[in-house]
N, C-alpha and C positions, 0 to 999 in steps of 0.2 A: 660127222667128225672125221670119218674115214677119208672123205674127199679132201679135207684140209691136210691130212697126213700125206696123202698122195702128192700134193703140191709141195709139202715139206720135204719129201724125199728128193724131188726134183731140185728144190732149193739147196738141199744138202749136197747133192752132186755138183751143182754149179758153183756153190760156195767153196766146196773142197777143191774143185778144179782150179778156181781163181786163186785160192790160198796157196797153191803150190806153184804159182807163177810169180811175177813180180808184184802182184797186188798184196799189200800188207794186210793180212786177214788171218783169223784163226779158225781152222776147220774143227778144232776140238770144241770150241764154243758152240758151233753149229750142231755137232754130234750130241753134246750134252743137252742142248735145246730140244732136239728131236726126241731124245729119251725122256725128257721132262714132259713133252707133249704127248707121250704115250706111244712113240714109235717102237716098232719091233727092233730090239737090240741087234739081232743078227742081220736084218735087212739094212739097218743104219750102218753097221760095220762094213757090209759089202759095198753099199753106195758110196760111203765116204772114202773107202780104200780105192775103188775104181776111179772116182772123181779126182782124188789127190794124185793117184798114180798117173792118170792120163795128163794131168797138168804138168807133172814133172817130165813126162815124155815129150810134151810140147816144148819145154825148155831145152831138153836134149836136142830136139829137132832144130830149134833155132840156133843152138850152138853148132850143130852139124853143118848148117848152111854158112857159117862164118868162115872167113878167109884170113889167113895169117897177115896178108898184106893190109887188110882193113884194120886189124888190131895195131899193126906197126904204124900205119898212117894216122888213124883217127885217135887212138889212145896213147900213141907215142911209146909203145912198149917195144923194146929191142928184141930181135929174133932170139938172141942168146937166152933172154929171160923166158921167152915162150918155150924154148927147147928144154930148159931146166924144169919148168912147170910140167911139161909133157912127161918127162921122166918120172916125176913124182906121181902124176895121175896114172901113168901106166903101171907103176909099182903097186899103188894102193887102190886101184880102180874098184875092186870088189867092196872094200870098206867104204870108199867114197860113195858108191851107189847105195849101199845100205843106209848111209847117213843123209840121204837126200831129204829126209823128213825133218831135219833140224831147221828151226826158224832162222831166217836171214841168210845163212850160208848154204842151205839146202838147194836153193834155186841156182846159186852160183856153181855149186857142185854139178848139178844137172847140165847146165850150159857147158861147163868145162868138159864133162864126159862126152858130150856131143861134139864139141869143138875139136877135141883130140881124137875123135873117131874111135872111141872105145866100142867094142862089138855091141850091137843093139840088143840082141836077145839076152845076153848075159846081164847087161845093164838094166834092162826092163824088169827082168825077174828079180834081181836084187833090190831094185827100187821098190817094187811092189811088196816084197818081203819086209823091208824096213818100215814102210808105211802101214802095212797090215799089223805088224807088231806094236806100233804106236797106238793104233786104234783099238787093238785087243787090250792093251793096258788100260785105256779109258773105259772100255766095256767091262773089264774086270773090276775096276773101281766102282762102276755103276752097280754091279751085282753084289758088291760087298757092303753097299749102303744099307743101313737099317730100314726095315719096312716102312716106318713112319715118314721117312724122307722121300720115299718113292711115291 
């Protein structure tokens, strides 16, 4: 059974990574599934957090590679609108990075943080904190469940 759990941790990492990119998936379901299968809660927490965090950093990197000219040309967004969005991102970058765990908009936040060149280390640390807090919440719920459900 330990062999299957080892593969489960790899699946949790990969699934958590993909869930924080544009793939519509829930890493919380994977986390709960691993806990139900008998996975170590703290190892599950670490694996899910690292997988989800590196997925968001991938989105950040893709945004970082973006060019204003591409957005203007292909998405037909005017430079003035991009500059206005940049000011908002610069003002709220810490909060935006902490909220990269949110479904649907979290990926957009991560890409935007990269696109507007928000400092990498500050962004990475805050992204990981936000994602860790989310997984800690679910691990806390797990520990609060009555024994008969475990």
